[in-house]
C-alpha positions, -999 to 999 in steps of 0.1 A, spaced: 303 -161 -76 279 -145 -51 247 -162 -41 216 -149 -59 191 -150 -30 154 -147 -35 130 -125 -16 114 -146 12 80 -131 1 82 -143 -34 105 -174 -33 90 -207 -42 104 -240 -27 128 -245 -56 144 -211 -51 147 -216 -13 165 -249 -18 187 -234 -45 198 -207 -21 207 -234 5 225 -257 -19 246 -229 -34 256 -218 1 264 -254 11 284 -261 -20 305 -229 -15 312 -241 20 321 -277 12 336 -274 -23 343 -238 -33 348 -233 -70 337 -267 -80 305 -277 -98 274 -281 -76 266 -318 -73 230 -330 -69 220 -367 -71 192 -391 -77 191 -429 -75 169 -452 -95 166 -490 -94 155 -505 -127 139 -535 -109 108 -531 -130 88 -503 -146 101 -470 -132 69 -453 -123 57 -418 -117 65 -421 -79 101 -428 -88 101 -397 -110 99 -375 -80 134 -388 -70 146 -372 -102 124 -341 -107 131 -327 -72 168 -323 -77 164 -315 -114 142 -285 -106 167 -273 -80 197 -279 -103 180 -261 -131 174 -231 -109 210 -231 -100 220 -232 -137 197 -203 -144 218 -183 -119 250 -191 -138 265 -219 -118 279 -252 -132 258 -281 -119 261 -319 -122 229 -339 -117 240 -375 -111 215 -403 -117 228 -434 -101 213 -464 -118 213 -491 -91 214 -518 -118 239 -539 -97 211 -544 -71 198 -579 -66 167 -591 -86 143 -594 -57 110 -607 -71 91 -613 -104 69 -583 -110 32 -589 -119 17 -575 -150 50 -571 -170 45 -583 -206 69 -610 -217 77 -622 -181 65 -653 -164 73 -673 -133 104 -688 -149 122 -655 -141 120 -666 -104 151 -687 -111 171 -654 -114 162 -640 -80 193 -629 -62 213 -621 -94 223 -585 -103 197 -568 -124 221 -566 -153 225 -604 -152 188 -611 -155 173 -616 -190 151 -589 -204 114 -597 -209 107 -618 -240 107 -597 -272 128 -569 -257 155 -553 -278 177 -547 -248 204 -571 -235 192 -575 -199 165 -566 -174 180 -534 -162 187 -519 -196 151 -528 -207 135 -508 -179 161 -480 -180 154 -473 -216 119 -459 -212 129 -437 -183 159 -423 -202 136 -414 -231 111 -398 -208 137 -377 -190 150 -364 -223 114 -354 -233 110 -337 -199 142 -316 -204 161 -333 -176 199 -329 -181 218 -355 -161 249 -377 -159 239 -414 -157 261 -437 -136 257 -475 -139 266 -491 -106 272 -523 -125 299 -505 -144 313 -488 -113 316 -520 -92 328 -544 -120 354 -519 -131 368 -516 -95 360 -479 -93 351 -483 -56 378 -508 -47 395 -485 -21 362 -476 -6 353 -513 -3 386 -522 13 382 -493 37 347 -504 47 360 -539 53 388 -526 76 362 -505 94 336 -533 96 336 -534 134 328 -497 136 302 -500 109 286 -529 128 286 -509 160 268 -480 142 242 -503 127 237 -520 160 226 -487 175 195 -489 153 188 -526 152 158 -538 172 168 -563 198 147 -590 215 138 -583 251 128 -610 276 92 -619 270 90 -596 240 89 -605 203 115 -589 180 104 -562 156 80 -576 130 94 -579 95 84 -553 70 50 -560 54 45 -558 17 36 -521 17 66 -511 37 89 -531 15 74 -514 -16 78 -480 0 116 -485 2 118 -495 -34 135 -472 -59 161 -461 -34 177 -494 -30 166 -498 6 144 -528 -1 169 -547 -21 196 -555 5 201 -561 42 227 -543 63 254 -569 60 263 -605 64 269 -617 99 277 -652 111 305 -673 126 330 -652 107 316 -619 121 300 -589 104 309 -579 69 295 -550 49 302 -566 16 282 -592 -4 299 -612 -32 279 -625 -61 284 -662 -63 310 -673 -89 289 -704 -97 252 -693 -97 258 -655 -98 234 -649 -69 240 -629 -38 228 -656 -14 263 -657 0 279 -652 33 315 -641 40 331 -666 63 366 -652 66 386 -621 57 422 -610 62 428 -573 62 465 -576 53 462 -600 23 426 -590 15 418 -627 11 380 -632 14 362 -666 17 325 -669 11 300 -697 7 267 -697 -13 236 -709 5 218 -715 -28 242 -737 -47 268 -746 -20 297 -731 -39 326 -717 -19 358 -699 -29 386 -677 -16 394 -646 -36 416 -615 -32 392 -586 -26 419 -562 -39 414 -579 -73 378 -591 -70 350 -571 -87 320 -593 -84 301 -580 -54 290 -548 -37 287 -530 -4 254 -535 13 229 -507 8 232 -490 42 270 -487 35 269 -483 -2 247 -451 -2 268 -431 22 300 -443 5 287 -428 -27 278 -395 -10 314 -391 0 328 -404 -33 308 -381 -55 307 -351 -32 269 -349 -33 255 -317 -19 218 -323 -25 198 -355 -27 161 -360 -17 148 -393 -3 114 -409 2 94 -404 34 102 -440 43 137 -428 51 127 -404 78 122 -431 105 148 -441 130 171 -468 116 163 -459 80 190 -459 54 191 -421 54 194 -417 91 221 -445 94 238 -433 63 243 -398 79 263 -413 107 283 -438 85 293 -411 59 306 -389 87 323 -415 109 335 -440 83 340 -422 51 349 -387 63 321 -371 43 290 -350 49 254 -361 44 237 -343 15 209 -318 24 176 -326 8 139 -330 16 120 -361 23 95 -364 -5 59 -377 -3 43 -403 -24 28 -397 -58 -5 -414 -66 -27 -420 -97 -63 -410 -98 -83 -442 -92 -53 -463 -83 -35 -473 -51 1 -463 -43 25 -474 -70 50 -503 -68 77 -511 -93 80 -547 -84 42 -553 -87 42 -541 -123 13 -527 -142 18 -491 -129 19 -459 -150 54 -447 -160 66 -413 -170 64 -425 -206 28 -435 -201 20 -400 -187 38 -383 -216 15 -402 -241 -15 -384 -227 -1 -350 -215 25 -326 -227 58 -324 -209 53 -289 -194 21 -301 -177 38 -331 -162 67 -309 -150 43 -285 -135 27 -312 -113 61 -318 -97 71 -281 -96 40 -267 -80 39 -289 -49 65 -289 -22 84 -322 -20 67 -332 13 32 -327 -3 17 -358 -19 -3 -354 -51 -21 -375 -77 -16 -376 -115 -47 -380 -135 -52 -408 -160 -90 -406 -157 -115 -378 -165 -97 -356 -140 -71 -349 -166 -95 -326 -184 -100 -304 -152 -62 -305 -147 -57 -291 -182 -83 -264 -176 -64 -253 -145 -31 -253 -164 -46 -232 -192 -61 -207 -167 -27 -204 -150 -10 -197 -184 -35 -169 -191 -28 -154 -156 9 -156 -161 5 -139 -195 -15 -110 -181 6 -106 -150 -22 -116 -125 -7 -149 -113 9 -151 -78 47 -150 -78 51 -187 -66 26 -198 -93 44 -179 -120 77 -195 -108 62 -230 -110 48 -223 -145 81 -209 -157 99 -240 -145 74 -262 -162 75 -246 -197 113 -245 -200 147 -251 -185 179 -231 -183 186 -245 -218 155 -229 -233 117 -236 -238 103 -270 -242 82 -278 -273 47 -264 -270 14 -266 -289 12 -234 -311 -26 -231 -308 -35 -248 -275 -73 -255 -277 -89 -268 -245 -79 -304 -238 -115 -314 -231 -126 -301 -265 -98 -320 -283 -107 -351 -264 -144 -348 -273 -135 -344 -309 -111 -373 -309 -138 -394 -292 -163 -386 -320 -140 -387 -350 -120 -418 -339 -89 -401 -353 -102 -392 -387 -80 -362 -396 -102 -346 -422 -132 -347 -398 -111 -334 -369 -98 -305 -389 -133 -296 -401 -147 -296 -365 -118 -277 -350 -119 -251 -378 -156 -245 -370 -149 -238 -333 -140 -202 -343 -150 -195 -379 -132 -161 -377 -99 -179 -371 -101 -213 -389 -72 -238 -386 -52 -244 -417 -36 -276 -404 -38 -299 -374 -1 -292 -368 -12 -260 -350 -30 -281 -323 -2 -307 -319 11 -323 -298 -18 -316 -275 -43 -331 -300 -21 -363 -301 -21 -365 -263 -59 -361 -262 -64 -388 -288 -41 -412 -269 -61 -406 -237 -94 -413 -254 -82 -445 -271 -62 -458 -241 -80 -448 -209 -116 -441 -217 -136 -474 -214 -155 -485 -245 -189 -481 -228 -180 -445 -222 -171 -437 -257 -194 -416 -279 -213 -433 -308 -235 -410 -328 -268 -425 -338 -272 -433 -375 -310 -431 -376 -335 -409 -356 -350 -424 -325 -385 -424 -338 -400 -440 -307 -386 -412 -285 -396 -385 -310 -431 -398 -312 -435 -398 -274 -426 -361 -270 -451 -335 -258 -457 -302 -274 -432 -283 -252 -403 -306 -261 -413 -305 -298 -413 -267 -297 -379 -267 -280 -364 -289 -307 -380 -267 -334 -364 -235 -319 -331 -252 -315 -330 -265 -351 -340 -231 -365 -311 -215 -346 -284 -238 -358 -276 -219 -389 -271 -186 -372 -252 -200 -342 -228 -224 -359 -196 -218 -338 -185 -230 -304 -196 -198 -286 -228 -196 -307 -239 -231 -300 -232 -226 -263 -255 -196 -263 -281 -216 -282 -282 -247 -260 -285 -226 -229 -309 -200 -245 -337 -223 -258 -349 -233 -223 -349 -196 -214 -370 -187 -243 -394 -216 -236 -397 -202 -200 -406 -167 -214 -373 -152 -204 -348 -131 -222 -319 -151 -237 -295 -131 -215 -315 -138 -183 -296 -150 -152 -301 -186 -143 -324 -196 -115 -327 -231 -99 -359 -237 -120 -341 -226 -152 -311 -248 -144 -334 -278 -140 -351 -270 -174 -317 -267 -191 -305 -301 -177 -337 -317 -190 -332 -302 -224 -296 -312 -226 -305 -348 -217 -331 -348 -245 -305 -337 -270 -281 -363 -258 -306 -391 -261 -316 -381 -296 -280 -377 -307 -260 -404 -289 -286 -426 -272 -278 -418 -236 -283 -389 -211 -248 -376 -211 -218 -372 -234 -192 -347 -246 -199 -310 -242 -230 -303 -264 -215 -275 -285 -185 -297 -294 -207 -327 -301 -230 -306 -323 -200 -293 -344 -187 -329 -347 -221 -343 -359 -227 -314 -384 -258 -292 -387 -275 -314 -414 -272 -346 -395 -282 -329 -362 -315 -318 -378 -320 -353 -393 -316 -369 -358 -339 -343 -342 -366 -351 -368 -363 -317 -383 
């Protein structure tokens, strides 16, 4: 099948990588499915930074599928990695879990109250559900299943035979002590966390000691931990002897029959590239440094396993508005499932599609989500009328659907900030919500809230989960008689004009015109007059007065939305009219 190339003037980053991956796949494995890959370690909550490890190849794979090619997107679940530390902030987990450090993630108990059989399955479950909601089609591969079933046995035996060459490759990148110099400092916490999700933080590059270097770590037959060291190995018989530093257990096994251990990370990753025939796999920016898993792996896959390193970009970190960089093992970080509770799947997809992988970005869980939704809706309007730039149109198209078809969408997508304001005021009361939303545009009233779902549900979840109680809107039950009694003649006249205009302006657009128009009239200007600095000051003062009389503070939801929520009769009551 010929390559469907994109114009360099209109191609987005996804299309450019799709061109490259198709060409490389035709060169390496003509006629076979294109293989792209991701790797995730369920060592704790799988956060939105880890999602980039999946979304980058997903978007490229989906573009290739749109062009008619068969694609396999492998997600390697690194659930046979060691349990490295007890995460903070994970419900149902206490320091007693420290006793399991060193065991495979699938051998660690799930948090208390979990419905899943072990730690890895507990944290995989939420990610699997989120990926389905995001339209990500993939083949999940459990490394526990692969290793314990002996799938990689020949690769393990080969690596053990080639241990001297592997050690020599690794030695090229190891930092050595020099006279009068200190050895390279150990990774600090931030550097360790940066490697997480790729497996790089979970293992060293092999066990060395009196018996020499070995690229294989057994899990102890007594305590199940990987605090073991291989002390002897015979290539002919495959007899391997190891001892455990934690419990003192020692045994001799036949590696050709033994399935309770794994290759160390810097050997395991390139082994899998060759085994699966991976053409495209991105990696975090932490892998771009000399001696990183990606750099070392490129040499090992070529010289030891006879394979070729995948092509793929280094991707930058993903942050959260108002939060530091995310860490799985620290816990308490937003996950894709958390994001999908407050935003629709197309919006979340768009955040990953619109930025090149090497560009960092933030995902909003604070007030910024309202601006983000405004930007998304404006882009949708531009795409619809044909005025969007080609790359923006491509990112939008990738966000709203996949090669399999469109993702679920809100039939009548009202502004997110409007829905959030209504949800704030009504506290989820559906009859009140329907009344208010129907009055936004009296000429096109809503028959059912289903027309504004799931966006309404996302806005309600954001208000109830991420807006602090002291920022929630509480409408006054009685007029502020003290404030009303202190007003001068100008303010009283402004309120009179405003109250009189409610009946003829009772819609979102009408009330917007009214709240901005009263200060103009009070200044002797035409209601259509252009704003001046003096007029803007008068408008802000008038808005603050309305807010104080309605909700007891100087700010709140957009006034037109607030007024519709309160209702004309109650507004007049609270304004003393």
